[in-house]
mmCIF file of the N, C-alpha and C atoms, coordinates in Angstrom:
data_MODEL
# 
_entry.id   MODEL 
# 
loop_
_atom_site.group_PDB 
_atom_site.id 
_atom_site.type_symbol 
_atom_site.label_atom_id 
_atom_site.label_alt_id 
_atom_site.label_comp_id 
_atom_site.label_asym_id 
_atom_site.label_entity_id 
_atom_site.label_seq_id 
_atom_site.pdbx_PDB_ins_code 
_atom_site.Cartn_x 
_atom_site.Cartn_y 
_atom_site.Cartn_z 
_atom_site.occupancy 
_atom_site.B_iso_or_equiv 
_atom_site.pdbx_formal_charge 
_atom_site.auth_seq_id 
_atom_site.auth_comp_id 
_atom_site.auth_asym_id 
_atom_site.auth_atom_id 
_atom_site.pdbx_PDB_model_num 
ATOM 1   N N  . MET A 1 1  ? 12.841  24.156  0.481   1.00 0.00 ? 1  MET A N  1 
ATOM 2   C CA . MET A 1 1  ? 12.394  22.867  0.035   1.00 0.00 ? 1  MET A CA 1 
ATOM 3   C C  . MET A 1 1  ? 13.217  21.676  0.281   1.00 0.00 ? 1  MET A C  1 
ATOM 4   N N  . THR A 1 2  ? 14.672  21.948  0.005   1.00 0.00 ? 2  THR A N  1 
ATOM 5   C CA . THR A 1 2  ? 15.728  21.154  0.056   1.00 0.00 ? 2  THR A CA 1 
ATOM 6   C C  . THR A 1 2  ? 15.716  20.632  1.847   1.00 0.00 ? 2  THR A C  1 
ATOM 7   N N  . SER A 1 3  ? 15.594  21.533  2.464   1.00 0.00 ? 3  SER A N  1 
ATOM 8   C CA . SER A 1 3  ? 15.803  21.148  3.859   1.00 0.00 ? 3  SER A CA 1 
ATOM 9   C C  . SER A 1 3  ? 14.430  20.255  4.401   1.00 0.00 ? 3  SER A C  1 
ATOM 10  N N  . LEU A 1 4  ? 13.364  20.281  3.704   1.00 0.00 ? 4  LEU A N  1 
ATOM 11  C CA . LEU A 1 4  ? 12.447  19.357  4.151   1.00 0.00 ? 4  LEU A CA 1 
ATOM 12  C C  . LEU A 1 4  ? 12.689  17.936  3.689   1.00 0.00 ? 4  LEU A C  1 
ATOM 13  N N  . PHE A 1 5  ? 13.343  17.853  2.736   1.00 0.00 ? 5  PHE A N  1 
ATOM 14  C CA . PHE A 1 5  ? 13.848  16.434  2.159   1.00 0.00 ? 5  PHE A CA 1 
ATOM 15  C C  . PHE A 1 5  ? 14.942  16.061  2.992   1.00 0.00 ? 5  PHE A C  1 
ATOM 16  N N  . LYS A 1 6  ? 15.731  16.920  3.564   1.00 0.00 ? 6  LYS A N  1 
ATOM 17  C CA . LYS A 1 6  ? 17.121  16.424  4.324   1.00 0.00 ? 6  LYS A CA 1 
ATOM 18  C C  . LYS A 1 6  ? 16.573  16.185  5.978   1.00 0.00 ? 6  LYS A C  1 
ATOM 19  N N  . SER A 1 7  ? 15.216  16.705  6.250   1.00 0.00 ? 7  SER A N  1 
ATOM 20  C CA . SER A 1 7  ? 14.777  16.493  7.823   1.00 0.00 ? 7  SER A CA 1 
ATOM 21  C C  . SER A 1 7  ? 14.674  14.989  8.068   1.00 0.00 ? 7  SER A C  1 
ATOM 22  N N  . SER A 1 8  ? 14.686  14.939  9.319   1.00 0.00 ? 8  SER A N  1 
ATOM 23  C CA . SER A 1 8  ? 14.490  13.496  9.824   1.00 0.00 ? 8  SER A CA 1 
ATOM 24  C C  . SER A 1 8  ? 13.011  13.111  9.769   1.00 0.00 ? 8  SER A C  1 
ATOM 25  N N  . PHE A 1 9  ? 12.240  14.014  10.074  1.00 0.00 ? 9  PHE A N  1 
ATOM 26  C CA . PHE A 1 9  ? 10.763  13.861  10.225  1.00 0.00 ? 9  PHE A CA 1 
ATOM 27  C C  . PHE A 1 9  ? 10.225  13.173  8.766   1.00 0.00 ? 9  PHE A C  1 
ATOM 28  N N  . PHE A 1 10 ? 10.913  13.990  7.739   1.00 0.00 ? 10 PHE A N  1 
ATOM 29  C CA . PHE A 1 10 ? 10.430  13.552  6.234   1.00 0.00 ? 10 PHE A CA 1 
ATOM 30  C C  . PHE A 1 10 ? 11.005  12.154  6.020   1.00 0.00 ? 10 PHE A C  1 
ATOM 31  N N  . ARG A 1 11 ? 12.347  11.785  6.305   1.00 0.00 ? 11 ARG A N  1 
ATOM 32  C CA . ARG A 1 11 ? 12.953  10.411  6.396   1.00 0.00 ? 11 ARG A CA 1 
ATOM 33  C C  . ARG A 1 11 ? 12.007  9.444   7.009   1.00 0.00 ? 11 ARG A C  1 
ATOM 34  N N  . ARG A 1 12 ? 11.778  9.846   8.421   1.00 0.00 ? 12 ARG A N  1 
ATOM 35  C CA . ARG A 1 12 ? 10.885  8.656   9.146   1.00 0.00 ? 12 ARG A CA 1 
ATOM 36  C C  . ARG A 1 12 ? 9.532   8.728   8.469   1.00 0.00 ? 12 ARG A C  1 
ATOM 37  N N  . PHE A 1 13 ? 8.935   9.679   8.087   1.00 0.00 ? 13 PHE A N  1 
ATOM 38  C CA . PHE A 1 13 ? 7.597   9.513   7.438   1.00 0.00 ? 13 PHE A CA 1 
ATOM 39  C C  . PHE A 1 13 ? 7.688   8.742   6.041   1.00 0.00 ? 13 PHE A C  1 
ATOM 40  N N  . ALA A 1 14 ? 8.630   8.964   5.127   1.00 0.00 ? 14 ALA A N  1 
ATOM 41  C CA . ALA A 1 14 ? 8.643   8.395   3.950   1.00 0.00 ? 14 ALA A CA 1 
ATOM 42  C C  . ALA A 1 14 ? 9.012   6.874   4.244   1.00 0.00 ? 14 ALA A C  1 
ATOM 43  N N  . GLY A 1 15 ? 10.068  6.588   5.301   1.00 0.00 ? 15 GLY A N  1 
ATOM 44  C CA . GLY A 1 15 ? 10.471  5.021   5.524   1.00 0.00 ? 15 GLY A CA 1 
ATOM 45  C C  . GLY A 1 15 ? 9.154   4.433   6.137   1.00 0.00 ? 15 GLY A C  1 
ATOM 46  N N  . GLY A 1 16 ? 8.369   4.952   6.914   1.00 0.00 ? 16 GLY A N  1 
ATOM 47  C CA . GLY A 1 16 ? 7.193   4.325   7.465   1.00 0.00 ? 16 GLY A CA 1 
ATOM 48  C C  . GLY A 1 16 ? 6.110   3.943   6.548   1.00 0.00 ? 16 GLY A C  1 
ATOM 49  N N  . PHE A 1 17 ? 6.041   4.753   5.607   1.00 0.00 ? 17 PHE A N  1 
ATOM 50  C CA . PHE A 1 17 ? 5.090   4.846   4.498   1.00 0.00 ? 17 PHE A CA 1 
ATOM 51  C C  . PHE A 1 17 ? 5.583   3.675   3.649   1.00 0.00 ? 17 PHE A C  1 
ATOM 52  N N  . LEU A 1 18 ? 6.991   3.731   3.531   1.00 0.00 ? 18 LEU A N  1 
ATOM 53  C CA . LEU A 1 18 ? 7.413   2.660   2.708   1.00 0.00 ? 18 LEU A CA 1 
ATOM 54  C C  . LEU A 1 18 ? 7.293   1.160   3.133   1.00 0.00 ? 18 LEU A C  1 
ATOM 55  N N  . LEU A 1 19 ? 7.689   1.130   4.457   1.00 0.00 ? 19 LEU A N  1 
ATOM 56  C CA . LEU A 1 19 ? 7.486   -0.244  5.444   1.00 0.00 ? 19 LEU A CA 1 
ATOM 57  C C  . LEU A 1 19 ? 5.956   -0.668  5.220   1.00 0.00 ? 19 LEU A C  1 
ATOM 58  N N  . GLY A 1 20 ? 5.180   0.162   5.607   1.00 0.00 ? 20 GLY A N  1 
ATOM 59  C CA . GLY A 1 20 ? 3.735   -0.097  5.669   1.00 0.00 ? 20 GLY A CA 1 
ATOM 60  C C  . GLY A 1 20 ? 3.159   -0.745  4.379   1.00 0.00 ? 20 GLY A C  1 
ATOM 61  N N  . MET A 1 21 ? 3.616   -0.288  3.377   1.00 0.00 ? 21 MET A N  1 
ATOM 62  C CA . MET A 1 21 ? 3.212   -0.423  1.783   1.00 0.00 ? 21 MET A CA 1 
ATOM 63  C C  . MET A 1 21 ? 3.838   -1.923  1.530   1.00 0.00 ? 21 MET A C  1 
ATOM 64  N N  . VAL A 1 22 ? 4.908   -2.196  2.038   1.00 0.00 ? 22 VAL A N  1 
ATOM 65  C CA . VAL A 1 22 ? 5.481   -3.655  2.007   1.00 0.00 ? 22 VAL A CA 1 
ATOM 66  C C  . VAL A 1 22 ? 4.699   -4.538  2.674   1.00 0.00 ? 22 VAL A C  1 
ATOM 67  N N  . GLY A 1 23 ? 4.558   -4.157  4.044   1.00 0.00 ? 23 GLY A N  1 
ATOM 68  C CA . GLY A 1 23 ? 3.714   -4.840  4.784   1.00 0.00 ? 23 GLY A CA 1 
ATOM 69  C C  . GLY A 1 23 ? 2.381   -5.438  4.134   1.00 0.00 ? 23 GLY A C  1 
ATOM 70  N N  . VAL A 1 24 ? 1.735   -4.540  3.678   1.00 0.00 ? 24 VAL A N  1 
ATOM 71  C CA . VAL A 1 24 ? 0.443   -4.746  3.104   1.00 0.00 ? 24 VAL A CA 1 
ATOM 72  C C  . VAL A 1 24 ? 0.498   -5.423  2.023   1.00 0.00 ? 24 VAL A C  1 
ATOM 73  N N  . VAL A 1 25 ? 1.425   -5.524  1.057   1.00 0.00 ? 25 VAL A N  1 
ATOM 74  C CA . VAL A 1 25 ? 1.802   -6.289  -0.035  1.00 0.00 ? 25 VAL A CA 1 
ATOM 75  C C  . VAL A 1 25 ? 2.166   -7.796  0.616   1.00 0.00 ? 25 VAL A C  1 
ATOM 76  N N  . ALA A 1 26 ? 2.960   -7.713  1.513   1.00 0.00 ? 26 ALA A N  1 
ATOM 77  C CA . ALA A 1 26 ? 3.424   -8.940  1.876   1.00 0.00 ? 26 ALA A CA 1 
ATOM 78  C C  . ALA A 1 26 ? 2.269   -9.705  2.781   1.00 0.00 ? 26 ALA A C  1 
ATOM 79  N N  . LEU A 1 27 ? 1.515   -9.153  3.428   1.00 0.00 ? 27 LEU A N  1 
ATOM 80  C CA . LEU A 1 27 ? 0.508   -9.808  4.221   1.00 0.00 ? 27 LEU A CA 1 
ATOM 81  C C  . LEU A 1 27 ? -0.916  -9.788  3.581   1.00 0.00 ? 27 LEU A C  1 
ATOM 82  N N  . GLN A 1 28 ? -0.962  -9.483  2.319   1.00 0.00 ? 28 GLN A N  1 
ATOM 83  C CA . GLN A 1 28 ? -2.112  -9.765  1.321   1.00 0.00 ? 28 GLN A CA 1 
ATOM 84  C C  . GLN A 1 28 ? -2.571  -11.100 1.316   1.00 0.00 ? 28 GLN A C  1 
ATOM 85  N N  . PRO A 1 29 ? -3.953  -11.523 1.523   1.00 0.00 ? 29 PRO A N  1 
ATOM 86  C CA . PRO A 1 29 ? -4.131  -12.774 1.089   1.00 0.00 ? 29 PRO A CA 1 
ATOM 87  C C  . PRO A 1 29 ? -3.875  -13.112 -0.352  1.00 0.00 ? 29 PRO A C  1 
ATOM 88  N N  . ALA A 1 30 ? -3.797  -14.452 -0.625  1.00 0.00 ? 30 ALA A N  1 
ATOM 89  C CA . ALA A 1 30 ? -3.613  -14.667 -1.960  1.00 0.00 ? 30 ALA A CA 1 
ATOM 90  C C  . ALA A 1 30 ? -4.594  -14.843 -3.033  1.00 0.00 ? 30 ALA A C  1 
ATOM 91  N N  . GLU A 1 31 ? -5.701  -15.134 -2.170  1.00 0.00 ? 31 GLU A N  1 
ATOM 92  C CA . GLU A 1 31 ? -6.976  -14.961 -2.852  1.00 0.00 ? 31 GLU A CA 1 
ATOM 93  C C  . GLU A 1 31 ? -7.969  -13.602 -2.952  1.00 0.00 ? 31 GLU A C  1 
ATOM 94  N N  . ALA A 1 32 ? -7.376  -12.467 -2.470  1.00 0.00 ? 32 ALA A N  1 
ATOM 95  C CA . ALA A 1 32 ? -7.768  -11.088 -2.494  1.00 0.00 ? 32 ALA A CA 1 
ATOM 96  C C  . ALA A 1 32 ? -8.021  -10.695 -3.932  1.00 0.00 ? 32 ALA A C  1 
ATOM 97  N N  . GLY A 1 33 ? -7.205  -10.907 -4.690  1.00 0.00 ? 33 GLY A N  1 
ATOM 98  C CA . GLY A 1 33 ? -7.522  -10.639 -6.139  1.00 0.00 ? 33 GLY A CA 1 
ATOM 99  C C  . GLY A 1 33 ? -8.653  -11.424 -6.740  1.00 0.00 ? 33 GLY A C  1 
ATOM 100 N N  . ARG A 1 34 ? -9.009  -12.561 -6.584  1.00 0.00 ? 34 ARG A N  1 
ATOM 101 C CA . ARG A 1 34 ? -9.810  -13.390 -7.224  1.00 0.00 ? 34 ARG A CA 1 
ATOM 102 C C  . ARG A 1 34 ? -11.437 -12.939 -6.379  1.00 0.00 ? 34 ARG A C  1 
ATOM 103 N N  . PHE A 1 35 ? -11.173 -12.588 -5.193  1.00 0.00 ? 35 PHE A N  1 
ATOM 104 C CA . PHE A 1 35 ? -12.410 -12.124 -4.560  1.00 0.00 ? 35 PHE A CA 1 
ATOM 105 C C  . PHE A 1 35 ? -12.844 -10.986 -4.991  1.00 0.00 ? 35 PHE A C  1 
ATOM 106 N N  . VAL A 1 36 ? -12.096 -9.933  -5.537  1.00 0.00 ? 36 VAL A N  1 
ATOM 107 C CA . VAL A 1 36 ? -12.362 -8.623  -6.152  1.00 0.00 ? 36 VAL A CA 1 
ATOM 108 C C  . VAL A 1 36 ? -13.123 -8.972  -7.528  1.00 0.00 ? 36 VAL A C  1 
ATOM 109 N N  . GLU A 1 37 ? -12.365 -9.885  -8.202  1.00 0.00 ? 37 GLU A N  1 
ATOM 110 C CA . GLU A 1 37 ? -12.493 -10.077 -9.514  1.00 0.00 ? 37 GLU A CA 1 
ATOM 111 C C  . GLU A 1 37 ? -14.131 -10.827 -9.529  1.00 0.00 ? 37 GLU A C  1 
ATOM 112 N N  . THR A 1 38 ? -14.358 -11.781 -8.712  1.00 0.00 ? 38 THR A N  1 
ATOM 113 C CA . THR A 1 38 ? -15.690 -12.446 -8.567  1.00 0.00 ? 38 THR A CA 1 
ATOM 114 C C  . THR A 1 38 ? -16.709 -11.255 -8.273  1.00 0.00 ? 38 THR A C  1 
ATOM 115 N N  . HIS A 1 39 ? -16.784 -10.176 -7.464  1.00 0.00 ? 39 HIS A N  1 
ATOM 116 C CA . HIS A 1 39 ? -17.364 -9.354  -7.063  1.00 0.00 ? 39 HIS A CA 1 
ATOM 117 C C  . HIS A 1 39 ? -17.938 -8.348  -8.096  1.00 0.00 ? 39 HIS A C  1 
ATOM 118 N N  . ILE A 1 40 ? -16.943 -7.994  -8.958  1.00 0.00 ? 40 ILE A N  1 
ATOM 119 C CA . ILE A 1 40 ? -16.899 -7.023  -10.176 1.00 0.00 ? 40 ILE A CA 1 
ATOM 120 C C  . ILE A 1 40 ? -17.841 -7.969  -11.062 1.00 0.00 ? 40 ILE A C  1 
ATOM 121 N N  . ILE A 1 41 ? -17.527 -9.114  -11.479 1.00 0.00 ? 41 ILE A N  1 
ATOM 122 C CA . ILE A 1 41 ? -18.428 -9.996  -12.133 1.00 0.00 ? 41 ILE A CA 1 
ATOM 123 C C  . ILE A 1 41 ? -19.902 -9.926  -11.977 1.00 0.00 ? 41 ILE A C  1 
ATOM 124 N N  . HIS A 1 42 ? -20.054 -10.363 -10.800 1.00 0.00 ? 42 HIS A N  1 
ATOM 125 C CA . HIS A 1 42 ? -21.350 -10.668 -10.341 1.00 0.00 ? 42 HIS A CA 1 
ATOM 126 C C  . HIS A 1 42 ? -22.294 -9.136  -10.345 1.00 0.00 ? 42 HIS A C  1 
ATOM 127 N N  . ALA A 1 43 ? -21.439 -8.016  -10.208 1.00 0.00 ? 43 ALA A N  1 
ATOM 128 C CA . ALA A 1 43 ? -22.034 -6.490  -10.030 1.00 0.00 ? 43 ALA A CA 1 
ATOM 129 C C  . ALA A 1 43 ? -22.446 -6.245  -11.441 1.00 0.00 ? 43 ALA A C  1 
ATOM 130 N N  . GLN A 1 44 ? -21.440 -6.949  -12.616 1.00 0.00 ? 44 GLN A N  1 
ATOM 131 C CA . GLN A 1 44 ? -21.915 -6.474  -13.760 1.00 0.00 ? 44 GLN A CA 1 
ATOM 132 C C  . GLN A 1 44 ? -23.300 -7.149  -14.288 1.00 0.00 ? 44 GLN A C  1 
ATOM 133 N N  . ARG A 1 45 ? -23.803 -8.219  -13.652 1.00 0.00 ? 45 ARG A N  1 
ATOM 134 C CA . ARG A 1 45 ? -24.974 -9.014  -14.112 1.00 0.00 ? 45 ARG A CA 1 
ATOM 135 C C  . ARG A 1 45 ? -26.135 -8.572  -13.674 1.00 0.00 ? 45 ARG A C  1 
# 
């Protein structure tokens, strides 16, 4: 198990996942939260 965490494949995979997550958060539109909230409110009516 420790060899998996030390492998370069795991480091690249985890680094790519982290970079992708930061990119999604950074490039998310400012009004995306409001868009979701309004659709939930309208769905409840």
